[in-house]
SELUM-414300 format. One record per residue (C-alpha): residue number from 1; residue in three letters; x, y, z. Coordinates in steps of 0.2 Angstrom, whole numbers, plus 5000, padded with zeros to 4 digits. Layout:
N
NUM ALA X Y Z
...
***
This chain:
228
1 UNK 5000 5000 5000
2 UNK 5008 5017 4996
3 UNK 5011 5027 5011
4 UNK 5013 5044 5007
5 UNK 5011 5047 4988
6 UNK 5002 5063 4989
7 UNK 4995 5063 4971
8 UNK 4993 5077 4958
9 UNK 4988 5091 4970
10 UNK 4987 5098 4987
11 UNK 4978 5113 4995
12 UNK 4974 5120 5010
13 UNK 4956 5117 5016
14 UNK 4946 5133 5018
15 UNK 4933 5125 5029
16 UNK 4942 5115 5042
17 UNK 4957 5126 5046
18 UNK 4974 5118 5047
19 UNK 4969 5102 5038
20 UNK 4977 5098 5021
21 UNK 4965 5092 5006
22 UNK 4968 5081 4992
23 UNK 4961 5083 4975
24 UNK 4949 5070 4977
25 UNK 4945 5061 4962
26 UNK 4931 5047 4965
27 UNK 4924 5051 4947
28 UNK 4940 5045 4939
29 UNK 4943 5061 4929
30 UNK 4957 5074 4932
31 UNK 4944 5088 4932
32 UNK 4927 5092 4931
33 UNK 4920 5097 4915
34 UNK 4921 5116 4913
35 UNK 4904 5120 4911
36 UNK 4899 5109 4926
37 UNK 4912 5116 4936
38 UNK 4907 5134 4932
39 UNK 4888 5129 4935
40 UNK 4893 5122 4953
41 UNK 4903 5138 4957
42 UNK 4888 5149 4952
43 UNK 4878 5137 4964
44 UNK 4889 5141 4979
45 UNK 4888 5158 4976
46 UNK 4869 5159 4975
47 UNK 4867 5147 4990
48 UNK 4865 5160 5003
49 UNK 4851 5169 4994
50 UNK 4841 5153 4991
51 UNK 4845 5149 5010
52 UNK 4838 5166 5016
53 UNK 4824 5168 5005
54 UNK 4819 5151 5000
55 UNK 4816 5146 4981
56 UNK 4801 5157 4979
57 UNK 4808 5173 4989
58 UNK 4825 5171 4979
59 UNK 4823 5183 4964
60 UNK 4833 5180 4948
61 UNK 4840 5198 4950
62 UNK 4847 5194 4968
63 UNK 4854 5178 4962
64 UNK 4861 5185 4947
65 UNK 4870 5199 4959
66 UNK 4876 5185 4971
67 UNK 4885 5177 4955
68 UNK 4892 5194 4949
69 UNK 4882 5191 4933
70 UNK 4869 5201 4925
71 UNK 4851 5191 4925
72 UNK 4854 5187 4907
73 UNK 4870 5180 4910
74 UNK 4863 5167 4923
75 UNK 4852 5161 4910
76 UNK 4867 5157 4899
77 UNK 4871 5143 4912
78 UNK 4853 5138 4917
79 UNK 4837 5136 4909
80 UNK 4826 5142 4923
81 UNK 4827 5146 4942
82 UNK 4822 5129 4945
83 UNK 4836 5121 4936
84 UNK 4847 5132 4945
85 UNK 4840 5129 4963
86 UNK 4841 5109 4960
87 UNK 4857 5109 4949
88 UNK 4868 5099 4960
89 UNK 4856 5086 4965
90 UNK 4851 5082 4947
91 UNK 4868 5077 4941
92 UNK 4872 5058 4938
93 UNK 4878 5049 4953
94 UNK 4892 5036 4956
95 UNK 4888 5018 4963
96 UNK 4899 5005 4971
97 UNK 4906 5000 4955
98 UNK 4909 5016 4947
99 UNK 4919 5025 4962
100 UNK 4937 5027 4956
101 UNK 4950 5023 4970
102 UNK 4966 5029 4964
103 UNK 4980 5016 4966
104 UNK 4994 5029 4965
105 UNK 4988 5038 4981
106 UNK 4987 5032 4998
107 UNK 4968 5026 5001
108 UNK 4968 5034 5018
109 UNK 4973 5051 5011
110 UNK 4959 5049 4998
111 UNK 4947 5045 5013
112 UNK 4953 5061 5023
113 UNK 4951 5071 5007
114 UNK 4933 5065 5003
115 UNK 4928 5068 5021
116 UNK 4933 5087 5020
117 UNK 4924 5088 5003
118 UNK 4909 5080 5010
119 UNK 4909 5093 5024
120 UNK 4911 5107 5011
121 UNK 4897 5102 4999
122 UNK 4883 5094 5010
123 UNK 4875 5109 5015
124 UNK 4872 5115 4997
125 UNK 4866 5097 4993
126 UNK 4854 5098 5007
127 UNK 4848 5115 5002
128 UNK 4845 5109 4984
129 UNK 4836 5094 4991
130 UNK 4825 5105 5001
131 UNK 4821 5117 4987
132 UNK 4817 5101 4976
133 UNK 4805 5096 4988
134 UNK 4797 5114 4988
135 UNK 4796 5112 4970
136 UNK 4788 5094 4970
137 UNK 4801 5090 4958
138 UNK 4796 5073 4950
139 UNK 4807 5059 4956
140 UNK 4813 5069 4973
141 UNK 4813 5052 4983
142 UNK 4824 5043 4970
143 UNK 4835 5059 4969
144 UNK 4837 5058 4987
145 UNK 4841 5040 4989
146 UNK 4853 5042 4974
147 UNK 4863 5055 4983
148 UNK 4865 5047 4999
149 UNK 4869 5030 4989
150 UNK 4882 5039 4981
151 UNK 4891 5045 4998
152 UNK 4889 5028 5005
153 UNK 4897 5021 4989
154 UNK 4912 5032 4989
155 UNK 4915 5033 5009
156 UNK 4912 5013 5007
157 UNK 4925 5010 4993
158 UNK 4939 5020 5001
159 UNK 4936 5012 5018
160 UNK 4937 4995 5010
161 UNK 4953 5001 5002
162 UNK 4961 5007 5019
163 UNK 4956 4991 5028
164 UNK 4958 4975 5017
165 UNK 4947 4961 5021
166 UNK 4932 4973 5026
167 UNK 4917 4966 5016
168 UNK 4907 4978 5005
169 UNK 4892 4976 5017
170 UNK 4904 4980 5032
171 UNK 4910 4995 5022
172 UNK 4894 5002 5017
173 UNK 4887 5000 5036
174 UNK 4903 5011 5042
175 UNK 4899 5023 5028
176 UNK 4881 5024 5032
177 UNK 4885 5029 5050
178 UNK 4898 5042 5044
179 UNK 4883 5050 5033
180 UNK 4872 5050 5048
181 UNK 4885 5060 5058
182 UNK 4888 5072 5043
183 UNK 4869 5074 5039
184 UNK 4862 5073 5058
185 UNK 4874 5088 5063
186 UNK 4864 5099 5050
187 UNK 4847 5092 5056
188 UNK 4850 5095 5074
189 UNK 4856 5112 5070
190 UNK 4840 5117 5064
191 UNK 4848 5129 5050
192 UNK 4862 5133 5061
193 UNK 4879 5128 5052
194 UNK 4888 5116 5063
195 UNK 4906 5118 5067
196 UNK 4915 5109 5052
197 UNK 4930 5106 5063
198 UNK 4921 5098 5077
199 UNK 4910 5088 5065
200 UNK 4926 5081 5058
201 UNK 4934 5077 5074
202 UNK 4918 5067 5079
203 UNK 4919 5057 5063
204 UNK 4938 5054 5064
205 UNK 4936 5048 5081
206 UNK 4923 5034 5074
207 UNK 4936 5030 5060
208 UNK 4950 5028 5072
209 UNK 4939 5016 5083
210 UNK 4936 5006 5067
211 UNK 4953 5007 5058
212 UNK 4966 5007 5072
213 UNK 4975 4996 5076
214 UNK 4965 4983 5064
215 UNK 4973 4991 5048
216 UNK 4982 5006 5053
217 UNK 4995 5010 5066
218 UNK 4989 5025 5077
219 UNK 5003 5036 5072
220 UNK 5000 5035 5054
221 UNK 4981 5037 5056
222 UNK 4983 5053 5066
223 UNK 4997 5060 5054
224 UNK 4987 5058 5038
225 UNK 4970 5064 5046
226 UNK 4978 5079 5052
227 UNK 4984 5084 5034
228 UNK 5003 5079 5037
***
């Protein structure tokens, strides 16, 4: 197992201070398609407007202003406000077989990086789900199941790579526990954003109990999870 091959790119995590982040690539590609990446950037800029005003209260003018665009410019990327509001949850989802675990990068580093990515992205995904439900979007239950199944698959594949011998069912069960901790932190907060570092610490403690010393020595686990 590669120990410290870091991979193609590292950056400082803006959401969990002091933690280094890998460029996580469970989608196998080296970068998102440029238009998709730009749409996701715009969604993140507009998310505070949707969060404060809800779908019906968020005007195209306010959304475009948050994105530093003219209203017409926003329509260049999204056909409608509804398409914008639900974009991130309407994209294709990974399953167990399509998740890519990079053989050139320590899987524990990939697990740590994806945990940070999930903490960063989850609030926007939950917001988009809320708006999809407000809009009574067709297939919302299927979309919700697929979104959480993707998180279960990615976490599960990384866990199985970190701990050889872990069955897919056991990996999925542990992945579901991680997702429960992630989502529960938001639900308990009733709209108040949970502390990202505290949330991460809780999940890391669970992972430590499951992975040390069965698959990893404690010093290596702590070093990698701290981004060193």
